[in-house]
C-alpha positions as CSV (number, residue, x, y, z in Angstrom):
1,M,-37.5,-10.8,-35.1
2,K,-36.1,-14.2,-33.7
3,K,-33.4,-14.3,-35.7
4,S,-32.4,-10.7,-34.5
5,L,-33.0,-11.9,-31.2
6,Y,-30.7,-14.5,-30.7
7,I,-27.8,-12.2,-32.7
8,L,-28.4,-10.1,-30.2
9,F,-28.3,-12.7,-27.3
10,S,-24.9,-14.1,-28.8
11,L,-23.4,-11.0,-28.8
12,F,-24.1,-10.4,-25.2
13,L,-22.9,-14.0,-24.1
14,T,-19.7,-13.1,-26.1
15,L,-19.0,-9.4,-24.8
16,V,-19.7,-11.2,-20.7
17,A,-17.1,-13.7,-22.0
18,C,-14.3,-11.6,-22.9
19,Q,-15.0,-9.5,-19.9
20,E,-14.9,-12.3,-17.7
21,R,-11.4,-13.4,-19.2
22,E,-10.0,-10.0,-18.8
23,E,-10.8,-9.6,-15.4
24,A,-9.8,-13.2,-15.2
25,S,-6.5,-12.3,-16.7
26,E,-5.6,-9.3,-15.0
27,Y,-4.6,-11.4,-11.6
28,D,-3.7,-14.7,-13.0
29,N,-0.4,-16.3,-11.7
30,W,-1.2,-12.5,-9.3
31,Q,0.7,-15.0,-6.0
32,E,3.7,-15.7,-8.1
33,R,3.8,-12.5,-9.6
34,N,3.6,-10.4,-6.4
35,A,6.5,-12.1,-5.2
36,H,8.6,-11.9,-8.1
37,Y,7.8,-8.1,-7.1
38,L,9.0,-8.3,-3.7
39,D,11.7,-10.1,-4.1
40,S,13.4,-7.9,-6.8
41,I,12.4,-5.1,-4.2
42,A,14.0,-6.8,-1.2
43,D,17.7,-7.8,-3.3
44,A,17.9,-4.4,-4.3
45,A,17.6,-3.4,-0.6
46,R,20.0,-5.8,0.6
47,Q,22.4,-4.5,-2.1
48,G,21.8,-1.0,-1.2
49,N,20.8,-0.2,-4.2
50,G,17.9,2.9,-3.0
51,W,16.1,0.8,-0.7
52,T,16.3,0.2,3.1
53,M,14.3,-2.6,4.7
54,F,13.3,-2.6,8.2
55,K,12.1,-5.6,9.7
56,S,8.0,-5.3,11.0
57,Y,7.4,-4.1,14.6
58,N,5.6,-7.4,15.3
59,M,9.3,-9.3,14.1
60,G,11.4,-8.7,16.8
61,D,14.2,-6.8,17.1
62,E,16.7,-8.9,15.1
63,M,18.0,-7.5,11.6
64,D,18.5,-10.5,9.8
65,L,19.5,-9.9,6.1
66,N,18.8,-13.0,5.4
67,G,15.4,-13.2,6.7
68,D,12.0,-14.5,5.2
69,N,11.4,-11.6,2.5
70,N,7.6,-11.0,4.5
71,H,9.0,-10.7,7.5
72,Y,10.4,-6.3,6.6
73,I,9.0,-3.7,4.9
74,Y,11.0,-1.8,1.6
75,V,11.4,1.8,2.1
76,K,12.8,4.7,-0.7
77,K,12.7,7.8,1.0
78,L,11.2,10.4,-1.5
79,E,11.9,13.3,0.9
80,N,13.2,14.0,4.6
81,G,11.7,15.3,7.0
82,S,12.7,18.0,9.8
83,G,11.3,16.2,12.5
84,T,13.3,14.7,15.4
85,E,10.2,12.1,16.6
86,H,8.9,8.9,15.4
87,P,5.6,8.0,16.2
88,L,4.6,5.1,19.1
89,F,2.6,2.7,18.2
90,N,0.2,4.4,20.9
91,D,0.3,7.5,19.2
92,S,-2.1,9.0,16.6
93,V,-0.6,10.8,13.4
94,R,-2.5,12.7,10.3
95,V,-0.9,11.2,7.0
96,H,-1.2,11.8,2.9
97,Y,-1.4,8.8,1.3
98,T,-2.2,6.8,-1.7
99,G,-1.6,3.0,-2.0
100,H,-1.7,0.4,-5.1
101,L,-1.3,-2.8,-6.0
102,I,2.1,-4.1,-8.6
103,P,1.5,-3.0,-11.7
104,S,-0.8,-5.7,-14.0
105,A,-2.4,-5.6,-17.3
106,S,-5.0,-2.8,-17.2
107,Y,-3.0,-0.7,-14.5
108,P,0.5,-0.4,-15.8
109,D,1.2,2.3,-12.5
110,G,-1.2,-0.4,-10.1
111,F,-4.2,-0.4,-9.1
112,C,-5.1,2.3,-6.7
113,F,-7.1,0.8,-4.1
114,D,-7.3,4.3,-1.3
115,K,-5.8,7.7,-0.9
116,S,-6.1,10.1,1.2
117,F,-7.3,12.7,-0.9
118,K,-10.3,13.4,-3.3
119,G,-8.9,14.5,-6.6
120,N,-6.3,13.2,-9.2
121,T,-3.7,14.9,-7.3
122,L,-2.5,16.2,-3.9
123,N,-3.2,19.4,-2.8
124,T,-1.6,19.8,0.3
125,A,-2.5,23.7,0.1
126,T,-6.0,22.1,-0.1
127,D,-6.2,18.6,1.2
128,V,-6.1,17.9,4.4
129,P,-4.2,14.5,5.7
130,S,-6.3,11.7,7.0
131,I,-5.6,11.4,11.0
132,F,-5.8,7.9,12.3
133,G,-4.0,5.3,14.9
134,V,-0.5,4.3,13.9
135,N,-2.1,0.8,15.4
136,S,-5.2,0.7,13.4
137,V,-3.9,-0.3,10.4
138,V,-1.8,-3.0,8.5
139,K,1.1,-4.2,10.2
140,G,3.8,-2.5,7.2
141,F,2.6,0.2,7.6
142,S,2.0,0.5,11.7
143,T,6.5,-0.1,10.8
144,A,6.8,2.3,8.6
145,L,5.1,5.1,10.6
146,M,7.1,4.1,13.3
147,H,10.1,4.4,12.1
148,M,9.2,7.6,10.5
149,V,9.4,11.5,11.2
150,E,7.3,14.6,10.7
151,G,7.4,15.9,7.0
152,D,9.0,12.4,5.6
153,R,7.4,10.9,2.3
154,W,8.5,7.8,1.2
155,R,7.3,5.0,-1.2
156,V,6.8,2.2,0.6
157,V,6.1,-1.7,-0.1
158,I,4.9,-3.8,2.2
159,P,4.5,-7.8,1.4
160,Y,1.1,-9.7,1.8
161,Y,2.6,-11.0,4.7
162,L,1.9,-7.5,6.9
163,G,-1.0,-7.2,4.7
164,Y,-4.2,-8.0,3.8
165,G,-2.5,-11.4,3.7
166,S,-4.3,-14.4,1.9
167,N,-7.5,-13.0,2.0
168,G,-7.2,-10.1,0.7
169,S,-9.5,-7.2,1.1
170,T,-12.8,-7.6,-0.8
171,T,-13.9,-3.6,0.1
172,S,-11.1,-2.4,-0.9
173,G,-10.8,-4.7,-4.6
174,I,-7.3,-5.8,-2.9
175,P,-6.7,-9.4,-4.0
176,A,-5.1,-12.2,-1.7
177,Y,-1.7,-12.1,-2.1
178,S,-1.0,-9.0,-2.9
179,T,2.0,-6.6,-2.1
180,L,1.0,-3.0,-1.2
181,V,2.4,0.3,-2.6
182,F,2.3,2.8,-1.1
183,E,3.2,6.7,-0.5
184,I,3.0,7.9,2.7
185,H,3.8,11.5,4.0
186,L,3.7,11.6,7.5
187,A,2.1,15.4,8.3
188,R,1.9,15.7,11.9
189,I,2.2,13.0,15.3
190,Y,0.0,13.3,18.1
191,H,1.3,11.8,21.4
192,Y,-1.2,9.4,23.0
193,Q,-3.5,11.3,25.7
194,K,-0.7,14.2,25.6
195,D,-1.8,15.8,22.2
196,T,-5.4,16.4,22.9
197,N,-6.2,18.8,20.4
198,T,-5.8,17.2,16.7
199,K,-7.4,19.5,14.1
200,W,-5.1,20.5,11.3
201,Y,-5.9,24.1,10.9
């Protein structure tokens, strides 16, 4: 009996140790891997290979293509909207979105840390877009929104510096130094102190 308990306990310890090793390896060299991923997207944007770059709203207006990669967001335009106005910093918006980390061993498409809909796929007929203030999200997300028009659908790559920084977000499962990859569909803009009815239907 004692021998059986010892074997079971040993197996349990082995399983725990293996699990801890797997979790540790998931984010090994995470800062370096994220920097490499961001640099590859930034290079593509500078060469005009399907990506556009926008300087963060809090970094001034001048565009320096040789500036620090962490001061820009990187955008691939998936669908052009028909809107004519951009939301301002104090406006509110309705948005469908998904947020992923960069690809890793367990998540080849990147761990999905947040999304605006409940199912596995977005159903625009039934899923109601999330509503929030442009100024209530991370700087990179705010920057993207302020360059979009209603109907735009973009893939947006946000460096850690304009995301959750060197601390990450334990509540969202985002490690420190994480590059964020969002798909954002701007559904509606509500102008500050003007559009008081924010109902979707």
